[in-house]
C-alpha positions in Angstrom: -110.4 93.1 53.0 -107.1 94.1 54.5 -107.7 91.9 57.6 -108.6 89.0 55.4 -105.4 89.3 53.4 -103.4 89.5 56.6 -105.1 86.3 57.9 -104.5 84.5 54.6 -100.9 85.6 54.7 -100.0 84.5 58.3 -99.3 80.9 57.4 -96.9 81.9 54.6 -94.5 84.4 56.1 -92.2 82.1 58.0 -88.7 82.2 56.4 -87.8 79.3 54.2 -85.7 76.8 56.2 -85.4 74.0 53.6 -82.6 73.4 51.2 -82.6 75.5 48.0 -85.2 74.1 45.5 -83.6 72.8 42.3 -83.8 75.2 39.4 -85.9 74.0 36.5 -83.5 74.7 33.6 -84.7 73.6 30.2 -82.0 71.2 28.9 -79.4 72.7 26.6 -81.0 76.1 26.2 -80.5 79.3 28.3 -83.9 79.5 30.0 -84.4 79.0 33.7 -87.4 79.1 36.0 -87.2 79.8 39.8 -89.0 77.6 42.3 -92.8 78.1 42.7 -92.6 77.8 46.5 -93.1 79.5 48.9 -96.2 81.3 47.4 -96.2 85.0 46.6 -97.7 87.3 49.3 -100.6 89.6 48.2 -100.2 92.4 50.8 -99.2 96.0 50.9 -96.2 97.4 52.8 -98.5 98.8 55.4 -100.1 95.4 55.9 -96.6 93.8 56.1 -95.6 96.2 58.9 -98.9 95.6 60.8 -98.5 91.9 60.5 -94.9 91.9 61.7 -95.7 94.3 64.6 -98.3 91.8 65.8 -95.8 88.9 65.5 -92.7 90.6 66.8 -94.1 93.6 68.8 -91.3 93.8 71.4 -88.5 92.7 69.2 -86.0 95.4 68.3 -86.3 96.3 64.6 -84.2 99.4 64.0 -81.0 100.5 65.6 -79.2 103.8 64.7 -76.1 104.1 66.8 -75.4 107.6 65.5 -78.7 108.9 66.6 -79.3 106.6 69.6 -82.6 105.4 68.3 -83.7 101.8 69.1 -87.2 101.0 67.9 -89.1 97.8 68.3 -91.5 96.6 65.6 -94.4 98.0 67.6 -92.7 101.4 68.0 -91.9 101.5 64.2 -95.6 100.9 63.4 -96.8 103.5 65.9 -94.4 106.1 64.5 -95.3 105.3 60.9 -99.0 105.5 61.7 -98.6 108.9 63.4 -96.7 110.3 60.5 -99.2 108.8 58.1 -102.0 110.6 59.8 -99.9 113.8 59.5 -99.6 113.2 55.7 -103.4 112.7 55.5 -103.9 116.0 57.4 -101.5 117.7 55.0 -103.7 116.7 52.1 -101.7 113.9 50.6 -103.9 111.8 48.3 -103.5 108.3 47.0 -101.0 108.4 44.1 -99.4 111.7 45.2 -95.6 111.8 45.0 -93.6 112.6 48.2 -89.9 113.0 47.9 -87.1 112.3 50.4 -83.5 113.3 50.3 -81.6 112.4 53.5 -79.0 110.1 55.0 -79.8 106.9 56.8 -82.0 107.8 59.9 -85.0 106.4 61.7 -87.3 109.2 60.3 -86.5 108.0 56.7 -87.9 104.6 57.5 -91.0 105.8 59.3 -91.6 108.1 56.2 -91.2 105.1 53.9 -93.9 103.1 55.7 -96.1 106.2 56.3 -96.2 107.1 52.6 -97.1 103.5 51.8 -99.9 103.5 54.3 -101.6 106.5 52.8 -101.1 105.3 49.2 -98.5 108.0 48.3 -95.6 107.2 46.0 -92.3 107.8 47.8 -89.6 109.2 45.5 -86.2 108.3 47.0 -83.6 110.8 45.9 -79.9 110.2 45.7 -78.3 112.1 48.5 -75.3 113.1 46.4 -77.6 114.9 43.8 -76.5 118.4 42.8 -79.2 121.1 42.9 -79.9 120.7 39.1 -80.2 117.0 39.4 -82.6 117.4 42.4 -84.7 120.0 40.5 -85.0 117.7 37.5 -86.2 114.8 39.7 -88.8 117.0 41.5 -90.2 118.4 38.3 -90.2 115.0 36.5 -92.2 113.3 39.3 -94.4 116.3 40.3 -93.5 115.9 44.0 -96.0 117.7 46.2 -94.1 117.3 49.4 -90.3 117.0 49.9 -88.6 115.8 53.1 -84.9 116.6 53.4 -82.2 117.5 55.9 -80.1 120.6 55.6 -76.9 118.5 55.5 -76.2 114.9 54.7 -72.8 114.0 56.1 -70.5 116.5 54.5 -73.0 117.3 51.7 -74.8 120.6 52.3 -78.3 121.3 51.0 -78.4 124.8 52.4 -78.3 126.3 48.9 -81.2 124.2 47.9 -83.2 125.4 50.9 -82.3 129.0 50.2 -83.3 128.6 46.5 -86.6 126.8 47.0 -87.6 128.6 50.2 -90.4 127.8 52.6 -93.0 128.4 49.8 -91.6 126.6 46.8 -94.4 127.5 44.4 -93.3 131.1 44.3 -89.8 130.6 42.9 -90.5 128.7 39.7 -88.0 125.9 40.5 -90.8 123.2 40.8 -94.2 123.3 39.3 -95.9 121.0 41.8 -93.9 121.2 45.0 -96.0 122.8 47.8 -94.0 122.2 50.9 -90.5 121.3 52.1 -90.3 119.5 55.5 -87.1 119.2 57.5 -86.8 115.5 58.3 -84.5 115.8 61.3 -84.2 118.8 63.5 -85.4 122.3 62.5 -84.4 125.0 60.0 -85.7 128.6 60.0 -89.0 129.1 58.3 -89.5 125.4 57.3 -92.0 123.0 58.9 -90.4 120.1 60.8 -91.1 116.3 60.7 -92.6 116.6 64.2 -95.0 119.4 63.1 -96.3 117.2 60.3 -96.9 114.4 62.8 -98.8 116.8 65.1 -101.1 117.8 62.2 -102.6 114.3 62.4 -103.8 114.7 66.0 -107.0 116.4 64.7 -108.0 113.6 62.5 -110.6 111.0 63.5 -109.2 107.7 64.7 -110.5 105.8 61.7 -109.1 108.1 59.0 -105.9 106.1 58.4 -107.7 102.8 58.4 -110.2 104.1 55.8 -107.4 105.1 53.5 -105.6 101.8 53.8 -108.7 99.9 52.8 -108.5 101.7 49.4 -105.0 100.4 48.7 -104.0 97.4 46.7 -100.7 95.4 46.6 -100.2 96.2 42.9 -100.3 100.0 43.5 -97.1 101.8 42.7 -95.5 102.9 46.0 -91.9 103.8 45.1 -90.1 105.7 42.4 -86.3 104.9 42.1 -84.2 106.8 39.5 -82.0 104.8 37.3 -80.3 106.2 34.2 -79.9 104.4 31.0 -76.8 104.8 28.8 -78.6 107.7 27.1 -80.9 110.5 28.1 -82.1 111.9 31.4 -82.5 109.6 34.5 -85.6 107.5 34.4 -87.8 106.7 37.4 -88.7 103.0 37.8 -92.2 102.4 39.2 -92.2 99.8 41.9 -95.2 98.3 43.6 -95.9 97.0 47.1 -96.1 93.5 45.5 -92.7 93.9 43.9 -91.0 95.0 47.1 -92.6 92.7 49.6 -92.0 89.5 47.7 -88.5 90.4 46.4 -87.2 91.3 49.8 -88.7 88.2 51.3 -86.9 85.9 48.9 -83.6 87.8 49.5 -83.9 87.1 53.2 -84.7 83.5 52.5 -81.5 83.1 50.5 -79.5 84.4 53.5 -81.6 82.2 55.8 -82.5 85.2 58.0 -84.5 84.5 61.1 -86.0 86.7 63.9 -82.7 86.1 65.8 -80.5 87.7 63.1 -79.1 91.2 63.2 -78.0 92.8 59.9 -75.5 95.6 59.7 -76.4 97.7 56.7 -74.0 100.5 55.6 -75.6 101.0 52.0 -77.9 104.1 51.7 -81.7 103.9 52.0 -82.1 105.8 48.7 -80.7 102.7 46.9 -82.4 99.3 46.5 -79.4 97.8 48.4 -80.2 99.6 51.6 -84.0 99.8 51.2 -84.9 96.3 49.9 -82.0 94.0 50.4 -81.5 95.6 53.8 -84.5 97.1 55.5 -87.3 95.1 53.9 -85.4 91.7 53.9 -85.2 92.2 57.6 -88.8 93.3 58.2 -90.2 90.3 56.2 -88.2 88.0 58.6 -88.7 89.7 61.9 -85.0 90.4 62.2 -83.1 93.5 63.4 -81.2 96.0 61.2 -78.4 98.4 62.3 -77.6 101.4 60.2 -74.1 102.5 61.6 -74.0 106.1 60.4 -75.8 108.7 58.3 -73.5 108.1 55.3 -70.9 105.4 54.9 -68.3 105.4 57.7 -66.0 102.3 57.9 -65.1 102.9 61.5 -68.7 103.1 62.5 -69.4 99.9 60.7 -66.6 98.2 62.6 -68.1 99.3 66.0 -71.6 98.3 65.0 -70.7 94.8 63.9 -69.1 94.2 67.3 -71.3 96.3 69.6 -74.5 94.9 68.2 -73.2 91.4 67.7 -74.3 91.4 64.1 -74.9 88.1 62.3 -75.0 89.6 58.8 -73.3 92.5 56.8 -74.1 94.1 53.5 -71.9 96.2 51.3 -70.3 96.7 47.9 -66.6 95.6 47.5 -65.2 99.1 48.2 -67.1 99.2 51.5 -65.6 95.9 52.6 -62.1 97.0 51.5 -62.4 100.2 53.6 -63.7 98.2 56.6 -60.9 95.7 56.4 -58.2 98.4 56.0 -58.8 99.8 59.5 -57.3 98.6 62.8 -59.8 96.7 64.9 -61.1 98.3 68.1 -60.1 96.7 71.4 -62.3 93.7 72.2 -63.6 93.6 68.7 -65.9 90.6 68.2 -67.2 89.1 65.0 -67.9 85.6 66.3 -71.6 85.9 65.4 -71.1 87.2 61.9 -72.0 84.6 59.3 -73.8 85.9 56.3 -74.7 89.0 54.2 -74.6 90.2 50.6 -71.7 91.6 48.6 -72.8 93.1 45.3 -72.5 96.0 43.0 -69.2 95.1 41.4 -67.0 92.0 40.8 -65.4 90.7 43.9 -61.6 90.1 43.8 -60.5 86.7 45.1 -58.2 88.2 47.8 -61.1 90.2 49.2 -63.3 87.1 49.2 -60.6 85.3 51.3 -60.5 88.2 53.8 -64.3 88.1 54.2 -63.9 84.5 55.4 -60.7 84.9 57.4 -61.2 88.3 59.1 -65.0 88.7 59.2 -66.1 85.1 59.6 -68.6 85.5 56.8 -68.7 81.8 55.9 -72.3 82.1 54.5 -72.0 85.4 52.7 -73.9 85.5 49.4 -73.3 87.2 46.0 -76.1 88.8 44.2 -77.2 90.4 40.9 -80.1 92.7 40.2 -81.3 96.0 38.8 -83.7 98.6 40.0 -86.3 97.7 37.4 -86.5 94.2 38.9 -87.1 95.4 42.5 -84.0 94.7 42.4 -82.7 91.1 42.9 -82.9 88.6 40.1 -80.2 86.1 41.1 -78.7 85.4 44.5 -76.3 82.7 45.7 -77.2 80.2 48.5 -75.4 80.1 51.8 -74.5 76.5 51.1 -72.8 77.2 47.7 -69.1 76.6 47.4 -66.7 79.6 47.6 -65.8 79.0 43.9 -69.5 79.2 42.9 -70.0 82.4 44.9 -66.9 83.9 43.4 -67.7 83.0 39.7 -71.5 83.3 39.6 -74.3 85.3 41.1 -76.3 82.2 42.1 -79.6 81.0 40.8 -82.8 82.8 39.9 -85.2 83.7 42.8 -88.5 82.0 43.2 -91.4 82.9 40.8 -89.0 84.5 38.4 -87.9 83.5 34.9 -84.7 84.3 33.0 -83.4 83.7 29.5 -80.3 84.7 27.5 -80.9 85.8 23.9 -78.8 86.7 20.9 -79.1 89.9 18.9 -82.2 88.6 17.1 -84.0 87.8 20.4 -83.5 84.0 20.1 -82.7 82.0 23.2 -79.0 80.9 22.9 -77.6 77.4 23.7 -76.7 76.7 27.4 -73.3 78.2 28.2 -73.3 80.7 25.4 -73.2 84.4 26.1 -76.0 86.8 25.3 -78.2 89.5 26.7 -80.0 88.6 30.0 -83.8 89.0 30.0 -86.0 88.7 33.2 -89.7 88.0 33.7 -91.9 87.6 36.8 -93.7 89.3 39.6 -90.8 91.7 40.3 -90.8 93.7 37.1 -91.3 97.4 37.3 -94.6 98.8 35.9 -92.4 100.9 33.7 -90.8 104.3 33.8 -92.7 107.3 35.2 -94.0 109.5 32.4 -91.7 107.8 29.8 -93.6 105.5 27.6 -90.9 105.4 25.0 -88.2 104.1 27.3 -90.7 101.7 28.9 -91.5 100.2 25.5 -87.7 99.8 24.8 -87.0 98.1 28.1 -90.2 95.9 28.6 -91.1 93.7 25.7 -93.6 90.8 25.2 -92.8 87.6 23.4 -95.1 85.6 21.2 -96.7 83.9 24.2 -97.5 87.2 25.8 -94.9 87.0 28.5 -93.5 90.4 29.5 -89.7 90.5 29.6 -87.2 93.0 31.0 -84.1 93.6 28.8 -81.4 94.1 31.4 -78.7 95.3 29.0 -76.2 92.9 30.7 -74.3 90.1 29.1 -74.5 86.7 30.9 -74.4 83.0 30.6 -75.9 80.0 32.5 -74.3 76.8 33.4 -76.0 73.4 33.4 -77.2 73.9 37.0 -78.9 77.2 36.3 -76.2 79.4 37.9 -75.7 82.7 36.2 -72.4 84.5 35.4 -72.5 88.1 34.4 -69.9 88.4 31.7 -70.2 92.0 30.6 -72.4 95.0 30.0 -74.1 96.0 26.8 -74.7 99.4 28.2 -71.7 101.7 28.8 -72.5 102.0 32.4 -69.5 102.7 34.7 -69.7 101.0 38.1 -67.7 103.0 40.6 -67.7 101.4 44.0 -71.2 99.9 43.3 -72.7 103.2 42.1 -73.8 103.3 38.5 -72.4 106.2 36.4 -73.8 106.9 33.0 -71.3 108.4 30.4 -73.8 110.4 28.4 -74.6 113.0 31.1 -70.9 113.5 31.7 -70.2 113.8 27.9 -73.0 116.3 27.6 -71.6 118.4 30.4 -68.0 118.2 29.0 -69.0 119.3 25.5 -70.8 122.3 27.0 -67.3 123.6 27.9 -66.4 126.3 25.3 -63.0 124.7 24.6 -64.3 121.1 24.1 -65.8 119.9 20.9 -65.9 116.1 21.5 -66.0 114.1 24.7 -66.1 110.3 25.1 -66.4 108.9 28.6 -65.4 105.3 29.5 -64.8 103.2 32.6 -61.2 102.6 33.6 -60.2 99.8 35.9 -59.3 100.9 39.4 -58.0 98.8 42.4 -60.1 100.7 45.0 -63.4 101.5 43.2 -63.5 98.8 40.5 -63.9 101.5 37.9 -63.4 105.2 37.7 -64.3 107.8 35.0 -62.0 108.4 32.1 -62.6 111.1 29.5 -61.2 111.6 26.0 -61.5 115.2 24.8 -61.0 117.0 21.5 -60.1 120.6 22.0 -61.5 123.3 19.6 -59.0 124.8 17.2 -57.4 127.9 18.7 -58.9 127.2 22.2 -56.8 127.0 25.3 -56.7 123.5 26.6 -58.2 123.3 30.1 -56.1 121.6 32.8 -57.3 118.3 34.1 -58.4 119.9 37.4 -60.4 122.6 35.4 -62.1 119.7 33.6 -63.0 118.1 36.9 -64.2 121.4 38.4 -66.4 122.0 35.3 -68.0 118.6 35.7 -68.6 119.0 39.4 -70.5 122.3 38.9 -73.6 120.3 37.8 -72.8 116.7 38.5 -71.8 114.7 41.6 -68.1 114.7 42.5 -67.8 111.0 41.8 -68.7 111.7 38.1 -65.7 114.0 37.6 -63.1 112.3 35.4 -60.2 110.7 37.3 -58.2 110.4 34.1 -58.3 113.0 31.3 -56.9 112.2 27.8 -56.7 114.7 24.9 -56.7 113.6 21.3 -53.3 114.6 19.8 -51.5 114.6 23.2 -49.3 112.2 25.2 -49.5 109.3 22.7 -53.2 109.7 21.9 -54.0 109.9 18.2 -55.4 113.1 16.8 -58.2 111.1 15.1 -61.3 110.2 17.0 -62.0 106.5 16.3 -65.5 106.0 15.0 -67.7 103.3 13.6 -69.4 103.2 10.2 -72.5 104.8 11.7 -70.4 107.6 13.2 -70.3 106.4 16.8 -67.1 106.7 18.8 -65.4 103.3 19.2 -65.1 103.2 22.9 -63.5 99.7 22.8 -60.5 101.4 21.0 -60.4 104.1 23.6 -60.2 101.6 26.4 -57.2 100.1 24.7 -55.6 103.5 24.3 -56.2 104.4 28.0 -54.6 101.1 29.1 -51.5 101.7 27.0 -51.1 105.3 28.1 -51.6 104.6 31.8 -49.3 101.6 31.7 -46.6 103.8 30.3 -47.0 106.3 33.1 
């Protein structure tokens, strides 16, 4: 069956080279349909890698300057197969969860494909997680196996290793975790990646092929955590079918070919690095370069020039950092032409510098969310600069989008409303969270399943989408989503704080940073701003600590907390207060 699917697929995997198909936009209403060509691929990630290793065996696929690794497509498949046999020998069954928490490295990618080949569900964990955030993720997903590195850049996981220990079941931190494997190198008492690979040597040659015949493209293969505006983080369930097709269409929009080389600074734990980066490249037989373990602007500069990259991905703050550095002697960007900038609005001056200093004449803007695998809209390389600056392009093939009002009715063309998405790329829901799944995925009267994005948008007469705001109170700091509730809950746990309201505050470098309004308990000593930040950092990532701290009744802030009729804090009022206070300073 697997071979038959590969044979059926071979004729369809060539990248699209034709002009963008016109969007079928229903006249005068905000409903758009993506093109229906090329056809969707009905293969697993393992089958995709097998197919591409046959077509591009000796072509370089992965380059990691910081480790010295240079793998061809054939080498990637061979390494993934060896690790997959090791996972089988370790007792990993179809549907088991395997976690990974590490920086960008070649072993991360071989694990991604190895897990897919044995039918495991890979749980990609944010490499800035604090121990408490990591323990929650492990428990929520019942990970049996966890791959991690003792350090990720300057972030140390030594305390986690010491707490969990080589035999995690004995410490009560995780109910399902059986083993922790060191992804790179070695650490006392813990099995290594290489030892897991060696376990597979005892298996019969057909063991992996037997497992792969049991798998189907619509199986869940990946869990990605994404918080809503309320509650604990949720794990979106993504399938082989979701990821293979979405990444393929992303590469098509960039006009990737087997002669392209993409420089990819975003992390592999995020859809930007994993899908828009790695898988977009693999589906097109291209090469991808990961400059460093974690983002390093200087390493990106060298990678672009040394590897003669033709494409570059990043969020606006990454591009700002890259452009702020002096260029190395002999620096060459003559081949750079395309890529994706996403995650936050792009200032016009930055746009101009992408063209003038990086030669990215065909760069594209993009919009998506994890629950949509992730890309929904993407610009075309032929779109005008104005279009790429003011919109996120048109909807991808085989997807549908509509904009609705508060009652769920489709609004007239050009009017703002909430963006809904439908199509092949929608998540199967949130892992072990039926309530949130039902809130986010809804069926219309015709039986079509729609994803409520929570984002405000509008369409123009050509089907181009402009994101105009967010219904959720998500703060986007340098392309990273931050959710106010978890910060508010942490702040109100402080003995001196009775009320905390967290908002996003505009920032030239990051787009937005965290601002916190606090009400101090009567008679309590007001904590200093730095004490508030330290309190936050004890359980949350450093980027979630408030940059700006405001106290009700101090420095021009009213003593009264503004609330709505239903008792909710009026954050729109707080944003106005923050703007006034900061402007005065």
